[in-house]
C-alpha positions in Angstrom: 22.1 13.9 176.8 22.6 12.2 180.2 22.3 8.7 178.8 24.6 9.0 175.7 27.2 6.3 175.1 30.9 7.1 174.9 30.8 6.9 171.1 27.9 9.4 171.0 29.8 11.8 173.2 32.8 11.5 170.9 30.6 12.2 168.0 29.3 15.4 169.6 32.8 16.5 170.4 34.0 15.9 166.9 31.1 17.7 165.3 31.7 20.7 167.6 35.4 20.8 166.4 34.0 21.4 162.9 32.4 24.6 164.2 35.4 25.7 166.3 37.9 25.0 163.4 36.6 28.1 161.7 37.4 30.3 164.7 40.9 31.3 163.7 39.8 32.3 160.2 36.8 34.2 161.5 39.0 36.0 164.1 41.3 37.2 161.3 38.3 38.5 159.3 36.9 40.3 162.3 40.3 41.8 163.3 40.6 43.5 160.0 37.7 45.8 161.0 37.6 45.6 164.8 40.4 46.4 167.3 41.1 43.3 169.5 39.6 44.7 172.6 36.5 46.2 171.0 35.9 42.9 169.3 36.3 41.1 172.7 33.8 43.5 174.4 31.1 42.9 171.7 31.7 39.2 171.4 31.5 38.4 175.1 28.7 40.8 176.0 26.6 39.1 173.3 27.7 35.6 174.4 27.0 36.6 178.0 23.5 37.8 177.1 22.7 34.6 175.4 23.9 32.5 178.4 21.8 34.7 180.7 18.8 34.0 178.5 19.5 30.3 178.6 20.0 30.2 182.3 16.6 32.0 182.8 14.9 29.7 180.4 16.3 26.6 182.0 15.7 28.0 185.5 19.3 27.4 186.4 20.1 31.0 187.5 21.4 29.8 190.9 23.7 31.5 193.4 26.9 29.4 193.8 27.8 28.1 197.2 29.9 30.6 199.3 33.0 28.5 199.1 32.8 28.4 195.2 32.2 32.0 194.5 35.9 33.0 194.4 36.5 30.0 192.1 33.8 31.2 189.7 35.3 34.7 189.6 38.8 33.2 188.9 37.3 31.0 186.2 35.6 34.1 184.6 38.9 36.1 184.7 40.8 33.2 183.1 38.1 32.6 180.4 37.6 36.1 179.1 40.0 39.0 180.1 43.1 36.7 180.3 42.6 33.9 177.7 40.6 35.8 175.1 42.3 39.1 175.6 45.6 37.3 174.8 44.0 35.3 172.0 42.5 38.2 170.2 45.6 40.4 170.6 47.9 37.6 169.6 45.8 36.7 166.5 46.2 40.3 165.3 49.9 39.8 164.9 50.1 36.2 163.6 48.6 33.8 161.1 45.5 31.6 161.5 47.7 28.5 161.1 49.9 29.6 163.9 46.9 30.0 166.2 45.9 26.4 165.4 49.4 25.2 166.1 49.6 27.0 169.4 46.2 25.7 170.6 47.3 22.2 169.5 49.5 22.2 172.5 46.4 22.3 174.8 46.3 18.5 175.4 49.9 18.6 176.5 49.2 21.4 179.0 46.0 19.7 180.2 47.8 16.3 180.6 50.4 17.9 182.9 47.9 19.8 184.9 45.3 17.1 185.2 48.1 14.7 186.4 49.0 17.2 189.1 45.6 18.4 190.2 42.9 16.0 189.1 44.7 12.7 189.7 44.4 11.6 186.0 47.0 9.0 185.2 49.4 9.9 182.3 49.5 6.4 180.8 51.9 5.5 178.0 49.1 5.4 175.4 47.9 8.9 176.5 51.4 10.4 176.2 52.1 8.6 172.9 48.7 9.7 171.4 49.2 13.3 172.4 52.7 13.4 171.0 51.6 11.8 167.8 48.7 14.2 167.5 51.1 17.2 167.9 53.5 15.8 165.4 50.7 15.3 162.8 49.6 18.9 163.3 53.1 20.2 162.7 53.1 18.2 159.4 49.8 19.7 158.4 50.6 23.3 159.3 54.0 23.2 157.6 52.2 22.0 154.5 50.0 25.2 154.8 53.0 27.4 155.5 54.5 28.6 158.7 56.0 32.1 158.7 58.5 33.4 161.2 59.2 37.1 161.8 59.5 39.5 164.8 55.8 40.4 164.4 54.5 36.8 164.2 56.7 35.7 167.1 55.1 38.4 169.3 51.7 37.0 168.4 52.8 33.4 168.9 54.1 34.2 172.4 50.9 35.8 173.4 49.0 32.7 172.1 51.2 30.3 174.1 50.3 32.2 177.3 46.6 32.1 176.2 46.9 28.3 175.8 48.3 28.0 179.3 45.4 30.0 180.8 42.9 27.9 178.8 44.5 24.7 180.2 44.1 26.1 183.8 40.5 27.1 183.0 39.9 23.5 181.9 41.2 22.1 185.1 39.3 24.5 187.4 36.1 24.1 185.4 36.4 20.3 185.7 36.4 20.6 189.5 33.3 22.9 189.4 31.5 20.6 187.0 31.3 18.0 189.8 28.9 20.3 191.7 27.2 22.4 188.9 25.7 21.7 185.5 27.7 22.6 182.4 25.4 25.5 181.5 25.9 27.1 184.9 29.7 26.8 184.9 30.0 28.1 181.3 27.3 30.7 181.6 28.7 32.2 184.8 32.2 32.1 183.5 31.4 33.8 180.2 28.8 36.3 181.7 31.0 37.4 184.6 34.1 37.4 182.3 32.3 39.7 179.9 31.7 42.2 182.7 35.3 42.0 183.8 36.4 42.6 180.2 34.4 45.8 179.7 36.8 48.1 181.6 39.8 46.8 179.6 37.9 47.1 176.3 35.8 50.3 176.8 38.5 52.7 175.5 38.9 50.6 172.4 35.1 50.6 171.9 35.1 54.4 172.1 38.0 54.7 169.6 36.6 52.1 167.2 36.1 53.3 163.6 32.6 52.0 163.0 32.5 53.4 159.5 34.9 50.7 158.2 32.9 47.8 159.6 31.3 45.7 156.8 28.8 42.8 156.7 31.8 40.4 156.8 33.0 41.9 160.1 29.6 41.7 161.7 29.0 38.1 160.6 32.5 37.2 161.8 31.7 38.8 165.2 28.4 36.9 165.4 30.2 33.6 164.5 32.7 34.1 167.3 30.1 35.1 169.8 27.4 32.5 169.1 29.2 29.5 167.5 32.6 29.6 169.3 31.8 31.3 172.6 28.3 29.9 173.2 28.2 26.5 171.5 32.0 25.8 171.6 32.4 26.7 175.3 29.2 24.9 176.4 30.1 21.7 174.6 33.6 21.8 176.1 32.2 22.0 179.6 29.6 19.3 178.8 32.4 17.1 177.6 34.5 17.7 180.7 31.5 16.7 182.8 31.4 13.3 181.0 35.1 12.5 180.3 38.6 13.0 181.7 40.0 16.5 180.9 42.9 15.0 178.8 40.5 13.0 176.6 38.3 16.1 175.9 41.3 18.3 175.2 42.8 15.9 172.7 39.9 16.5 170.3 41.2 20.0 169.7 44.0 18.4 167.7 41.4 17.7 165.0 40.9 21.5 164.4 43.7 22.0 161.8 42.7 18.9 159.9 39.0 19.9 159.7 40.0 23.5 158.8 42.1 22.2 155.9 39.3 19.9 154.7 36.8 22.8 154.8 39.2 24.8 152.7 39.4 21.9 150.2 35.6 21.5 150.1 34.6 25.2 149.9 37.7 27.1 148.6 39.2 24.4 146.3 42.4 24.4 148.3 44.5 21.3 147.4 45.1 18.3 149.6 48.7 17.1 149.4 50.4 13.9 150.4 52.0 15.6 153.4 48.6 16.8 154.6 47.2 13.2 154.3 50.1 11.8 156.3 49.7 14.5 158.9 46.0 13.9 159.2 46.5 10.2 159.6 49.0 10.7 162.3 46.7 13.1 164.2 43.8 10.7 164.0 46.0 7.9 165.2 47.1 10.1 168.1 43.5 10.9 169.1 42.6 7.2 168.9 45.6 6.2 171.1 44.9 9.0 173.7 41.3 7.9 174.0 42.4 4.2 174.4 44.8 5.4 177.1 
């Protein structure tokens, strides 16, 4: 993939958003049967094992340079115990649409941080594109239905903090990707992060009611571990190694659009005029941000 054109890189990132768009729905399915922390333990131990196998197979199990080891540990803590602990706990108390809306603020967070720490210029087109994308997502998600209550606000606040940690993870991993391949950065972050998460999640694993777990719960767990954590995280790092952080993050704005289209295709959910307008605004926003 080293000689791909920019259009081909964009295509890979868009195709990966199709996979990631189902994450919020799968998380809701899994959280009906797993507690947030027990789900996190199994999800990331499985993902970490897959990454360990890939690193061995690719012969990229290397010891990071001494000056980078603390950074790898920080990246691992941000990726799993902090970001995913907050995400899974927050998703238990809010709706899938709210999760998509909260994570739609990722490009805004990344734009601010990349301007401060990576020297990426916040051009007018970039800012306009990100703002348009966020506006379009609001139109789409209000079409699906946004619900406010004390319970959902608690979940939403947790998700906002999760998004901030994800933006910081993106900036730090961007710096490491100048020295290490995407598989090494992602594999070490997820593997070490899984080990860090175990002490937090072990009590929940012990208390977990395994008798209520169905095939749906197991399949949802496998989807989150293999498709989101392995494929999604790896392509995110690969994209960061090829493009500016802001340009990679803006593709996450496509997730609510793709999720709604999947619902239309497989669940016969209607496509309304407001959705079509919102989708067009999001796509225009992504286009402008890339041009910027």
